[in-house]
C-alpha positions in Angstrom: -13.7 9.0 -11.9 -11.0 7.5 -9.8 -11.4 3.9 -8.5 -9.2 2.9 -5.6 -9.2 -0.6 -4.2 -7.5 -2.2 -1.2 -7.4 -5.8 -0.2 -6.1 -8.0 2.6 -3.8 -10.9 1.5 -4.4 -14.4 2.5 -0.9 -15.5 1.8 2.5 -13.9 1.0 3.3 -12.9 -2.6 -0.3 -13.2 -3.8 -1.7 -10.4 -6.0 -4.2 -8.8 -3.8 -6.3 -6.0 -5.3 -8.7 -5.0 -8.0 -10.6 -1.7 -8.5 -13.4 -3.8 -10.1 -14.2 -5.2 -6.6 -17.9 -5.5 -6.0 -17.4 -6.9 -2.5 -19.4 -5.1 0.2 -17.4 -6.7 3.0 -16.2 -4.4 5.7 -12.8 -5.6 6.9 -12.7 -6.6 10.5 -9.0 -5.8 10.8 -8.2 -2.9 8.5 -4.5 -2.9 9.6 -4.2 -6.2 7.7 -4.7 -4.5 4.3 -1.6 -5.3 2.2 -2.1 -4.0 -1.3 -4.0 -1.3 -3.2 -4.4 -0.3 -6.9 -5.5 3.1 -8.3 -6.9 3.9 -11.7 -7.5 7.4 -13.0 -10.1 7.7 -15.7 -11.5 10.5 -17.8 -15.2 10.0 -17.0 -17.8 7.6 -15.8 -18.2 6.1 -19.3 -14.5 5.1 -19.2 -15.1 3.6 -15.7 -18.0 1.5 -16.9 -15.9 0.2 -19.8 -13.1 -0.7 -17.5 -15.4 -2.5 -15.0 -17.1 -4.4 -17.9 -13.8 -5.7 -19.4 -13.2 -9.4 -19.1 -9.7 -8.9 -17.6 -11.3 -7.0 -14.7 -13.7 -10.0 -14.1 -10.7 -12.3 -14.0 -8.9 -10.0 -11.6 -11.9 -10.0 -9.3 -12.0 -13.8 -9.3 -8.4 -13.8 -8.2 -9.1 -11.4 -5.4 -12.0 -13.5 -4.1 -10.0 -16.7 -4.2 -6.7 -15.5 -2.8 -7.7 -12.7 -0.4 -9.6 -12.8 2.9 -11.4 -9.5 2.0 -11.3 -6.4 -0.2 -12.7 -2.9 -0.3 -13.2 -0.3 -3.0 -14.0 3.3 -3.5 -14.8 5.3 -6.7 -14.8 9.1 -6.4 -15.2 12.0 -8.7 -11.8 13.7 -8.5 -10.6 17.2 -9.4 -8.1 17.7 -12.2 -5.0 20.0 -11.6 -5.1 23.3 -13.5 -1.5 22.8 -14.7 -1.0 19.1 -15.7 2.3 20.0 -17.4 3.7 20.9 -14.1 3.1 17.3 -13.0 4.5 15.8 -16.2 7.6 17.9 -15.9 8.4 16.1 -12.6 9.2 13.0 -14.6 10.4 10.1 -12.4 9.7 12.2 -9.2 6.0 11.5 -9.8 6.5 7.8 -10.4 7.7 7.1 -6.8 6.8 8.0 -3.3 3.6 7.4 -1.4 -0.1 8.0 -1.8 -2.2 9.0 1.2 -5.9 8.3 0.9 -8.2 9.8 3.4 -11.9 8.7 3.4 -14.1 11.3 5.0 -17.6 11.3 6.4 -19.9 14.1 7.6 -19.7 15.2 11.2 -23.1 14.7 12.8 -22.5 17.8 15.0 -21.2 20.1 12.2 -22.2 19.2 8.6 -22.2 22.6 7.0 -19.3 23.9 4.9 -18.0 20.4 3.9 -16.9 21.4 0.4 -15.0 24.5 1.5 -13.3 22.5 4.3 -12.3 19.8 1.8 -10.7 22.4 -0.5 -8.8 23.8 2.5 -7.5 20.4 3.4 -6.4 19.9 -0.2 -4.5 23.2 -0.2 -2.9 22.3 3.1 -1.7 19.0 1.7 0.1 20.8 -1.2 1.4 23.6 0.9 5.0 24.0 2.1 3.9 22.5 5.4 3.3 19.0 4.0 4.8 19.4 0.5 2.3 17.2 -1.4 3.1 16.7 -5.1 -0.5 16.5 -6.2 -3.9 16.3 -4.5 -7.2 15.2 -5.9 -10.5 15.2 -4.0 -14.2 14.9 -4.5 -17.4 13.1 -3.6 -17.6 9.4 -3.6 -19.7 7.7 -6.3 -19.4 4.1 -5.1 -17.8 2.6 -2.0 -17.8 -0.5 0.2 -17.5 1.9 3.1 -21.1 2.9 3.8 -20.3 6.0 5.9 -17.6 7.8 3.7 -18.8 10.5 1.4 -15.6 12.2 0.2 -12.0 11.3 -0.6 -8.8 13.3 -0.3 -5.9 11.6 -2.1 -2.4 13.1 -2.1 0.9 12.0 -3.7 4.0 12.6 -1.5 7.7 12.1 -2.1 8.2 10.5 1.3 6.1 9.1 4.1 7.5 11.6 6.5 5.5 14.3 4.7 2.3 12.3 5.4 3.1 12.5 9.0 3.6 16.3 8.7 0.2 16.6 7.1 -1.6 14.5 9.7 0.0 16.4 12.6 -1.4 19.8 11.4 -4.2 21.1 13.6 -6.8 20.7 10.8 -6.0 17.0 10.1 -5.6 16.2 13.7 -9.2 17.5 14.2 -10.3 15.3 11.3 -8.6 12.2 12.7 -9.9 12.8 16.2 -13.4 13.5 14.9 -13.5 16.9 16.5 -17.1 18.2 16.7 -16.0 21.6 15.3 -15.1 20.3 11.8 -17.7 19.4 9.1 -15.8 16.3 7.9 -14.1 13.6 10.0 -12.0 10.5 9.1 -13.7 7.3 8.2 -10.4 5.6 7.1 -6.9 6.7 6.4 -4.2 4.7 4.6 -0.9 5.2 3.0 0.4 3.2 0.0 4.0 3.0 -1.3 4.2 3.5 -5.1 5.5 0.6 -7.1 6.5 0.5 -10.8 3.7 0.3 -13.4 2.2 -3.1 -13.6 2.6 -3.9 -9.9 0.2 -3.3 -7.1 0.8 -0.7 -4.4 1.7 -2.0 -0.9 -0.3 -0.4 1.9 2.1 1.0 4.5 -0.6 1.7 7.1 -4.3 1.8 7.6 -5.5 4.0 10.4 -9.0 4.9 11.7 -9.8 8.4 12.8 -10.5 8.6 16.5 
């Protein structure tokens, strides 16, 4: 299970996110999101232990007192077949950007969603975009009531995110083309910070 949270700061320099967020608020101005935090856990039992920890409750109190709003999503992500290939990248994997794409069913074309998601993941890691690692899967819990799936990709540079979003398949997702089974609910890009710090959100973008 992979919780991801994003929040909107109420003042500069304030810690602004927690994956234990239980807030159901839908942000009115998603472009104002400033920070995000991502946890990767082995299973749902580990997730429940994390959310029940007293430190998570303390973090949530800080979010509620210092931020105008927050959002969260928990999804069941895939695990790469060759984890050692990721570990061997060393510092390369500890920097860059994460692109998070929340997807929802297309009312006009809902069949083949899983296969389409797999193709998007393969596209993100292809030579076209050059993603370092992609995880994807169904959403378990989310403050976004319409999203059903997540596609999350680590890139070395934000320019690679643009290359991915400009491909015909992703353009169709963002434009909510009636011919694709999944369309964008939200899309955001976070810059990776050293361990112990939150991730700054570079951009939040709605699919059109």
